[in-house]
C-alpha positions in Angstrom: 25.0 2.7 15.8 21.6 4.7 15.5 21.1 3.6 11.9 21.2 0.5 12.4 18.3 0.9 15.0 16.1 2.5 12.3 16.6 0.0 9.7 14.6 -3.0 11.4 11.1 -4.4 11.4 8.8 -1.9 9.7 11.4 1.1 8.6 13.7 -2.5 7.0 10.1 -3.9 5.0 9.0 -0.5 3.8 12.7 1.0 2.8 12.6 -2.8 1.0 9.1 -1.9 -0.6 10.1 1.2 -2.5 13.1 -0.2 -3.3 11.3 -2.6 -5.3 11.3 -1.8 -9.1 7.7 -1.4 -10.7 8.2 -3.5 -14.1 7.3 -1.4 -17.0 8.2 2.0 -14.7 9.2 4.8 -16.7 9.7 7.6 -13.7 10.9 10.1 -16.1 6.8 10.7 -17.1 5.1 10.4 -13.1 4.2 13.9 -11.8 5.9 14.8 -9.0 8.4 12.0 -9.1 11.9 13.3 -10.8 14.3 10.8 -11.0 17.8 12.5 -10.9 16.8 14.7 -7.7 17.0 13.1 -4.1 13.6 13.3 -2.6 12.4 13.3 1.3 8.6 12.9 1.9 8.1 13.9 5.5 5.2 11.8 6.7 3.5 15.1 7.8 3.5 16.5 4.3 1.5 13.6 3.0 -1.7 14.5 2.5 -4.6 12.2 3.1 -7.9 12.2 0.8 -10.5 10.4 1.3 -11.4 7.5 -1.3 -14.6 5.8 0.4 -16.0 6.6 4.0 -13.3 4.4 5.6 -10.5 4.6 3.7 -7.4 7.6 3.0 -4.8 7.5 0.5 -1.5 9.8 0.6 0.7 9.8 -2.2 4.2 9.4 -1.9 4.5 9.2 -6.0 3.1 9.3 -8.5 -1.0 9.5 -9.0 -2.9 6.4 -7.9 -6.2 7.6 -10.0 -3.9 7.6 -13.3 -0.6 6.6 -13.4 2.1 3.7 -11.6 2.2 4.7 -8.1 3.5 4.6 -4.1 1.0 5.0 -1.8 -0.2 5.3 1.7 -3.5 3.9 2.7 -5.2 3.7 6.1 -8.0 2.1 7.5 -9.6 2.0 10.5 -9.7 -0.5 13.6 -12.3 -3.7 12.3 -13.0 -2.4 9.2 -12.9 -5.1 5.6 -13.1 -4.3 2.1 -15.4 -5.9 0.0 -14.2 -8.7 -1.8 -12.7 -6.8 -4.9 -10.5 -6.5 -8.2 -8.2 -4.4 -9.7 -6.8 -4.2 -12.8 -3.0 -4.3 -11.8 -1.4 -6.6 -9.8 0.3 -4.6 -6.6 2.7 -4.8 -3.6 1.6 -3.9 0.3 3.9 -3.4 3.0 1.9 -2.7 6.4 3.0 -0.4 8.7 0.7 -0.3 12.0 -1.9 -2.1 13.0 -2.3 -5.4 12.2 -4.3 -6.7 8.4 -5.1 -9.4 6.7 -5.5 -9.6 3.0 -7.5 -12.7 2.4 -8.5 -14.2 -1.4 -12.0 -15.5 -2.7 -12.3 -18.8 -1.2 -9.5 -18.2 1.6 -10.1 -19.5 5.4 -7.9 -17.8 8.1 -6.1 -15.7 6.1 -2.4 -15.3 7.9 -2.8 -12.1 9.8 -0.4 -9.5 9.1 1.8 -7.6 11.9 3.9 -3.9 10.7 6.5 -5.3 8.7 4.5 -7.3 7.1 4.2 -7.9 3.1 1.6 -8.6 0.6 1.6 -9.5 -3.0 -1.7 -9.3 -5.4 -1.7 -10.1 -8.8 -3.6 -8.7 -11.2 -7.8 -9.3 -11.5 -7.4 -11.4 -7.8 -10.7 -11.7 -6.2 -9.9 -10.4 -2.5 -10.6 -8.5 0.3 -8.3 -6.5 2.8 -8.8 -6.0 6.6 -7.5 -3.7 9.6 -8.7 -6.5 12.0 -6.8 -4.7 15.2 -8.3 -2.9 17.6 -6.1 0.6 16.9 -6.3 2.0 13.1 -3.8 0.6 10.2 -1.7 2.2 7.5 -0.2 0.6 4.9 2.0 1.4 2.2 1.4 -0.4 -1.5 2.8 0.4 -5.4 1.8 -0.7 -8.6 3.1 -0.2 -12.4 -0.8 1.5 -13.0 -3.5 3.5 -11.7 -5.4 2.5 -8.8 -9.2 0.7 -9.5 -11.7 -1.1 -7.3 -14.2 -3.6 -8.8 -16.3 -5.2 -6.2 -17.0 -8.9 -6.5 -20.1 -10.5 -4.7 
């Protein structure tokens, strides 16, 4: 009974996001991930680093700067990235706060509460924002490294 209650809302969405297969994956070559070993990473063991003044990333598996990866991100309240692209596609899930992910030219992007999912194809011009008064946290994973090319 206790486990059924835990697998609702955000927890269920996060489990699905982590369980989604990453195309082209060869987990045998990933740093800090052993596919034949059971793995648990408590939240307090995830070390966050600033990748920009307002953006923090913490690795769940892989290396977001070099390989395919699963990464936790944090944005401050009322923060929006500039419009940008990534050379690879990624999947994201909101854990805390309210976020939007407006694509270029889109008006009134849907607000995503905890448990919401989004997907960005490679080279798709978009922004990512925390629109809530509280900080936002999210999880995302990709089949390649993380890069960021700003578009004006």
